[in-house]
C-alpha positions in Angstrom: 0.0 0.0 0.0 1.4 3.4 -1.0 2.3 5.6 1.9 0.8 9.1 1.8 3.2 11.9 2.7 0.9 14.1 4.9 3.3 17.0 5.0 3.6 17.1 1.2 -0.2 16.8 0.8 -0.9 19.7 3.3 1.8 21.9 1.7 0.4 21.2 -1.8 -3.1 22.3 -0.7 -2.0 25.1 1.5 -1.0 27.4 -1.4 -4.3 27.5 -3.3 -6.4 27.6 -0.1 -4.4 30.5 1.3 -4.6 32.3 -2.0 -8.4 31.9 -2.3 -9.0 32.9 1.4 -6.8 35.9 1.1 -8.4 37.1 -2.2 -11.9 36.7 -0.6 -11.0 38.7 2.5 -9.3 41.4 0.4 -12.3 41.6 -2.0 -14.7 42.0 1.0 -12.5 44.8 2.4 -12.5 46.6 -1.0 -16.3 46.4 -1.2 -16.7 47.6 2.3 -14.4 50.5 1.5 -16.6 51.5 -1.4 -19.8 51.3 0.8 -21.2 48.2 -0.9 -22.5 45.0 0.7 -19.6 42.5 0.5 -21.7 39.4 0.8 -24.6 40.2 -1.6 -22.6 40.0 -4.8 -21.3 36.6 -3.9 -24.9 35.4 -3.0 -26.1 36.7 -6.4 -23.4 34.9 -8.3 -24.2 31.6 -6.5 -27.9 32.1 -7.2 -27.1 32.8 -10.9 -25.0 29.6 -11.1 -28.2 27.7 -10.2 -29.7 28.4 -13.6 -29.1 25.8 -16.3 -28.1 28.2 -19.0 -25.4 29.7 -16.7 -24.2 26.3 -15.8 -23.7 25.4 -19.4 -21.8 28.7 -20.0 -19.6 27.9 -17.0 -18.8 24.4 -18.2 -18.0 25.6 -21.7 -15.7 28.4 -20.4 -14.0 25.9 -18.1 -13.0 23.8 -21.1 -11.5 26.8 -22.9 -9.5 27.9 -19.8 -8.4 24.4 -19.1 -6.8 23.9 -22.5 -5.1 27.3 -22.3 -3.9 26.6 -18.8 -2.4 23.2 -19.8 -0.4 25.1 -22.4 0.9 27.5 -19.8 1.6 24.6 -17.3 3.7 22.7 -19.9 6.0 25.7 -20.0 6.0 26.1 -16.2 7.1 22.5 -15.8 10.1 23.3 -18.0 10.8 26.5 -16.1 9.6 28.4 -19.1 7.2 31.4 -18.9 5.1 31.2 -22.0 3.2 34.5 -21.9 2.4 34.1 -25.6 -0.5 31.7 -25.1 -2.9 34.6 -25.8 -1.3 35.3 -29.2 -0.9 31.6 -30.1 -4.6 30.9 -29.2 -5.9 33.9 -31.3 -3.8 33.3 -34.3 -4.5 29.6 -34.4 -8.2 30.2 -34.0 -8.2 32.6 -36.9 -6.0 30.6 -39.3 -7.9 27.4 -38.6 -11.2 29.3 -39.1 -10.0 30.5 -42.5 -8.9 27.1 -43.6 -12.1 25.5 -42.3 -14.3 28.0 -44.2 -12.3 27.5 -47.4 -12.6 23.7 -47.7 -15.5 21.3 -47.9 -14.7 17.8 -46.6 -16.6 14.9 -45.0 -17.4 15.6 -41.4 -14.5 13.8 -39.5 -11.9 14.9 -42.0 -13.1 18.5 -42.0 -12.9 18.7 -38.2 -9.5 16.9 -38.1 -8.1 19.4 -40.7 -9.2 22.4 -38.6 -7.8 20.9 -35.4 -4.4 20.0 -37.1 -4.1 23.6 -38.5 -4.9 25.0 -35.1 -2.2 22.9 -33.4 0.4 23.6 -36.2 -0.3 27.3 -36.1 0.0 27.6 -32.3 3.1 25.4 -32.3 4.9 27.4 -35.1 4.1 30.7 -33.3 5.5 29.4 -30.0 8.4 27.7 -31.8 9.7 31.1 -32.9 10.2 32.0 -29.2 11.7 28.5 -28.6 14.2 28.9 -31.5 15.2 32.4 -30.3 15.8 31.1 -26.8 17.8 28.0 -27.9 19.9 29.7 -30.6 20.3 33.3 -29.3 19.5 33.0 -25.6 16.5 35.4 -25.9 14.2 35.2 -22.9 10.9 33.6 -23.8 9.2 36.2 -21.7 10.4 39.0 -24.0 9.9 37.2 -27.2 6.4 35.9 -26.4 5.2 39.4 -25.3 6.4 40.8 -28.6 4.8 38.0 -30.5 1.5 38.8 -28.7 1.7 42.3 -30.1 2.5 41.1 -33.6 -0.5 38.7 -33.4 -2.8 41.6 -32.7 -1.7 43.5 -35.7 -1.5 40.4 -37.9 -5.0 39.2 -37.1 -6.3 42.8 -37.7 -4.7 42.8 -41.1 -5.7 39.3 -42.1 -9.4 39.9 -41.2 -9.7 43.0 -43.5 -12.2 42.4 -46.3 -9.5 43.2 -48.9 -7.4 40.3 -47.6 -9.2 37.3 -46.1 -12.0 38.8 -44.1 -15.8 38.8 -44.8 -18.1 41.6 -43.8 -21.7 40.3 -43.4 -24.4 42.4 -45.1 -25.7 45.1 -42.8 -23.1 44.5 -40.1 -20.0 46.2 -38.9 -18.4 42.9 -37.8 -15.7 41.2 -39.7 -15.4 37.4 -39.9 -13.4 34.7 -41.7 -16.5 33.3 -43.3 -18.8 30.5 -42.0 -17.4 26.9 -41.6 -19.6 24.4 -43.3 -21.7 22.2 -41.0 -19.4 19.2 -41.7 -16.8 21.1 -39.7 -18.9 21.5 -36.6 -18.0 19.5 -33.5 -21.1 17.8 -32.0 -22.0 18.7 -28.4 -24.5 17.7 -25.8 -27.9 19.3 -25.9 -29.0 20.5 -22.5 -32.5 21.7 -23.6 -33.3 25.2 -22.5 -29.8 25.5 -21.0 -28.1 25.4 -24.4 -25.4 23.0 -25.6 -22.2 21.9 -23.9 -19.3 22.0 -26.4 -18.2 18.5 -27.4 -14.6 19.7 -27.5 -14.8 20.3 -23.7 -14.5 16.6 -23.2 -11.5 16.5 -25.5 -10.0 19.1 -23.2 -10.6 16.8 -20.2 -9.0 13.9 -22.1 -6.0 16.0 -22.8 -5.6 16.7 -19.1 -5.3 12.9 -18.6 -2.7 12.7 -21.4 -0.8 15.6 -19.8 -0.6 13.8 -16.5 0.4 10.5 -18.0 3.1 11.9 -20.2 4.6 14.1 -17.5 4.5 11.4 -14.8 4.7 8.1 -16.5 7.0 8.5 -19.5 10.7 9.1 -20.0 10.0 12.2 -22.0 8.0 13.6 -19.1 10.9 12.8 -16.7 13.4 14.5 -19.0 11.2 17.5 -19.3 10.8 17.9 -15.6 14.5 17.3 -15.0 15.4 20.0 -17.5 13.0 22.4 -15.8 14.6 21.7 -12.4 18.2 22.0 -13.6 19.3 22.4 -17.2 22.9 21.7 -16.4 22.1 18.6 -14.4 19.9 17.3 -17.2 22.6 17.8 -19.7 25.1 15.9 -17.5 22.7 13.0 -17.5 22.5 12.9 -21.2 19.4 15.0 -21.9 19.6 17.5 -24.7 18.3 20.6 -22.8 18.0 22.8 -25.9 16.0 20.2 -27.7 13.7 19.8 -24.6 13.2 23.6 -24.4 12.2 23.8 -28.1 9.9 20.7 -27.8 8.2 22.1 -24.7 7.5 25.4 -26.5 6.1 23.6 -29.5 3.8 21.4 -27.3 2.8 24.5 -25.3 1.9 26.4 -28.5 0.0 23.4 -29.9 -2.1 23.2 -26.8 -2.7 26.9 -26.9 -3.9 26.6 -30.5 -6.5 24.1 -29.3 -7.9 26.6 -26.7 -10.0 28.2 -29.4 -11.5 25.0 -30.7 -14.4 24.6 -28.2 -16.1 27.8 -29.3 -15.0 27.8 -32.9 -16.2 24.2 -33.6 -19.1 24.3 -31.1 -20.8 27.7 -31.4 -19.3 30.5 -33.5 -18.1 28.5 -36.5 -16.2 31.5 -37.6 -13.5 33.9 -36.3 -14.8 37.4 -35.8 -14.0 40.6 -33.9 -16.2 39.3 -31.1 -14.1 36.2 -30.6 -13.0 36.0 -26.8 -9.8 37.7 -25.9 -7.5 37.6 -22.8 -8.0 33.8 -22.5 -4.2 33.2 -22.5 -3.6 35.8 -19.8 -6.3 34.4 -17.5 -4.8 30.9 -18.2 -1.6 32.0 -16.5 -3.4 32.6 -13.2 -5.4 29.4 -13.7 -2.3 27.3 -14.1 -0.6 29.0 -11.1 -3.6 28.5 -8.8 -3.8 24.9 -10.0 -0.1 24.3 -9.3 0.3 22.9 -12.8 -1.5 19.8 -11.8 -4.3 18.7 -14.2 -6.8 18.2 -11.3 -5.8 21.5 -9.7 -6.0 23.3 -13.0 -9.5 21.9 -13.6 -10.9 23.3 -10.3 -9.1 26.6 -10.9 -10.5 26.8 -14.5 -14.0 26.1 -13.0 -13.6 28.9 -10.5 -12.6 31.5 -13.0 -15.4 30.4 -15.4 -17.8 30.8 -12.5 -16.5 34.3 -11.8 -16.8 35.2 -15.4 -20.3 33.8 -16.2 -22.1 34.0 -12.9 -21.4 37.8 -12.6 -23.0 38.7 -15.9 -26.1 40.5 -14.4 -24.5 41.9 -11.2 -25.0 45.4 -12.6 -28.7 44.9 -12.8 -28.7 44.6 -9.0 -26.5 47.7 -8.6 -23.2 46.0 -8.3 -20.4 46.5 -10.9 -19.4 43.4 -12.8 -15.8 44.6 -12.3 -16.0 43.0 -8.9 -15.0 39.7 -10.4 -12.0 41.4 -12.2 -10.9 42.8 -8.8 -11.2 39.2 -7.4 -9.2 37.8 -10.2 -6.5 40.4 -9.9 -6.2 39.9 -6.2 -6.0 36.1 -6.7 -2.9 36.7 -8.9 -1.2 38.7 -6.2 -2.3 36.2 -3.5 -1.1 33.2 -5.4 2.4 34.6 -5.7 2.6 35.7 -2.1 1.0 32.6 -0.6 3.0 30.1 -2.7 6.2 31.8 -1.6 5.2 31.7 2.1 4.2 28.0 1.7 7.5 27.3 -0.1 9.5 28.8 2.7 7.5 26.9 5.3 8.0 23.7 3.4 11.7 24.2 3.2 11.9 24.8 7.0 9.7 21.8 7.7 12.0 19.6 5.5 15.1 20.9 7.3 13.4 20.2 10.6 12.5 16.6 9.6 16.1 16.0 8.4 17.4 17.3 11.7 15.1 15.1 13.7 16.1 12.0 11.6 19.8 12.8 12.1 19.2 13.2 15.8 17.3 9.9 16.1 20.1 8.2 14.1 22.7 9.6 16.4 20.8 8.4 19.5 20.5 4.9 18.1 24.2 4.8 17.4 25.1 6.0 20.9 22.9 3.2 22.5 24.7 0.5 20.4 28.1 1.9 21.5 27.0 1.8 25.1 25.8 -1.8 24.8 29.1 -2.8 23.1 
């Protein structure tokens, strides 16, 4: 029977719990300082989450955040900060939407083509940062931030009607054209609540794959070892530069998939109304979930709840920006609480080692006495 390390389990849970409690307390203080009831908005959000349509929205948004956060987590496990998930997600969604609208194939092949294009686009865009880091030593933080800015301009140029965009009659919106029904990913009809994106379940399956590859394969071990110490990994025969580039490609590929739930399940086109800031939110989701697929799932669910259950707070006289305040505070709380927990864990580990050494010394002394 596998022995459970209680200290490790407690320390692992302490970071997220402390971050959430701290963010809740600080949000309450902010609301009190502005003269608002600090409990009523939370009660309203919980009440809204009881409606079936809001529940469907939360589940669908969870799948989107989950995919994007897995992309961020892959980078974190390699000690890489892929801030470019936002750009990779948006560019992949647009390019795959363009390709999907331009072809007409049998259902499974049409969907497969769109998904492959999304993965390839995201991987190529992230690969640029990977190549710059492995060949020129450019920080992935700097390069991915710049690539995000380039993505914004590139998408704006590509979607112009004179290039690849389509402007529906009587509308100011710009789209990439409608994907034929053969390229729609089937979902689960929830009646009046709407439809759960079918790709949400693909996202959950990828979480299982993420866990298995990182924890049960040689590749996952090499990836984690390189993230812990690049020099030590090289000394053991691992090509650190190759692992860095591979991790960036995989991270970008997963980021490219983040747009598939809504593209294949609802919008069937890329437009100016396509969700933004998914990649940036995913950074917090991955941090709060401690890069573990189960932790990321609950973290994604929390952020989806904050997004969708707060949609009508303004009707009751409360600004919807309350949730943005909570999310911002969570970011700060995560960083601070994890550092505090890390320091506690280090001290606890040192204490245990000291106790074991002392116990060993006592046993040796007893033997010497008996001799």
